[in-house]
Structures are given as C-alpha cells and as structure tokens.
C-alpha positions as CSV (number, residue, x, y, z in Angstrom):
1,M,11.5,-6.7,2.5
2,K,10.0,-4.5,5.2
3,V,7.4,-1.8,4.8
4,I,7.8,1.3,6.9
5,H,4.8,3.6,7.8
6,D,5.9,7.3,7.7
7,K,2.9,9.1,9.3
8,D,4.3,12.5,8.9
9,K,4.5,12.0,5.0
10,Q,1.4,9.8,5.0
11,Q,2.9,7.0,3.2
12,F,4.3,3.4,3.4
13,T,7.6,2.7,1.8
14,M,9.7,-0.2,0.8
15,E,13.4,-0.1,-0.2
16,V,14.3,-2.5,-3.0
17,D,17.9,-2.5,-4.4
18,G,18.4,1.1,-3.2
19,E,15.2,2.4,-4.7
20,I,12.0,3.3,-2.9
21,A,8.6,2.0,-3.7
22,K,5.7,3.7,-1.9
23,V,1.9,3.9,-1.2
24,E,0.5,7.3,-0.4
25,Y,-2.6,7.9,1.7
26,E,-4.9,10.6,3.0
27,M,-6.9,10.4,6.3
28,Q,-10.6,10.9,5.8
29,N,-13.4,10.4,8.3
30,G,-10.9,8.2,10.4
31,K,-10.1,6.0,7.5
32,M,-6.9,5.7,5.5
33,H,-7.7,6.3,1.8
34,L,-5.0,4.8,-0.3
35,V,-4.6,7.2,-3.2
36,Y,-1.4,6.4,-5.0
37,S,1.2,3.7,-5.4
38,E,4.6,4.0,-7.2
39,V,7.4,1.6,-8.0
40,P,10.5,3.2,-9.5
41,F,11.2,2.3,-13.1
42,N,14.3,0.4,-12.4
43,I,12.7,-2.2,-10.3
44,R,9.4,-2.6,-12.2
45,G,8.3,-6.0,-13.7
46,Q,9.3,-8.0,-10.7
47,G,6.1,-8.2,-8.7
48,I,7.3,-5.4,-6.2
49,G,4.1,-3.3,-6.5
50,K,1.8,-6.2,-5.6
51,M,4.2,-7.2,-2.8
52,L,4.3,-3.6,-1.6
53,V,0.5,-3.2,-1.6
54,K,-0.1,-6.4,0.3
55,K,2.5,-5.6,2.9
56,T,0.9,-2.2,3.2
57,F,-2.4,-3.9,3.9
58,E,-0.8,-6.1,6.6
59,K,1.0,-3.1,8.2
60,L,-2.1,-0.8,8.4
61,T,-4.4,-3.5,9.8
62,E,-1.7,-4.4,12.4
63,E,-1.6,-0.8,13.4
64,G,-5.5,-0.8,13.7
65,Y,-6.4,1.3,10.7
66,E,-9.4,0.9,8.3
67,A,-8.6,1.6,4.6
68,V,-10.3,2.5,1.4
69,A,-8.5,1.8,-1.9
70,V,-8.8,4.8,-4.2
71,C,-5.9,4.1,-6.5
72,G,-6.9,1.6,-9.4
73,Y,-4.0,-0.6,-8.9
74,I,-4.5,-0.9,-5.1
75,K,-8.2,-1.7,-5.7
76,L,-7.2,-4.4,-8.1
77,V,-4.8,-6.2,-5.7
78,A,-7.4,-6.0,-3.0
79,K,-10.2,-7.3,-5.2
80,R,-8.1,-10.2,-6.5
81,S,-7.2,-11.4,-3.0
82,D,-9.5,-13.6,-0.9
83,K,-7.9,-12.2,2.3
84,W,-8.1,-8.5,1.5
85,N,-11.2,-8.3,-0.7
86,N,-13.6,-7.9,2.3
87,I,-11.1,-6.0,4.5
88,I,-10.0,-3.1,2.3
89,G,-12.9,-1.1,1.1
C-alpha cells in the first residue's frame, strides 16, 4: 500500500479496499504539524492506522520535512517506535 502526499490539501492518503485513510497536517514555522488521522470505519481494526502513520513518517522524511505529532494517536505511534521516537517531535 502506497502513501500519497497531496500538498494542496495538506494530507497524506492511502487507499485500502476502495476506502481512503488519511493524515492531515498544517505547516508552522517550517515544520509539518501532524494534526489529524482517520481510518474509515469499514477498514478499522486491521492495523491500517499504524501502517498509515509509519508510511507517512517515511514519506515526509524522504521529502526532507521535519514533523511534530499533534494528534494523540500519531504521538503514540511515534513514541512506541525506536525508529521514529527521536525523529518525530
């Protein structure tokens, strides 16, 4: 599953079984503030949210962005990961 960065809408999206899961952000002081994540009801409970957030982290770092987790779930995923704990503020 591939994450797509839509800069115009300020979000990362991933299509799963015809549904769109997303992470929304706002740019502040040159950093990407990850403010919201959503997985449609029909595809919840399959680990899609965690996968989406980690793929979002990978994509934004590949593109050279620094990020701050604002959303509680995104913070939790970053905090529980040895790889992302020190990268995502």
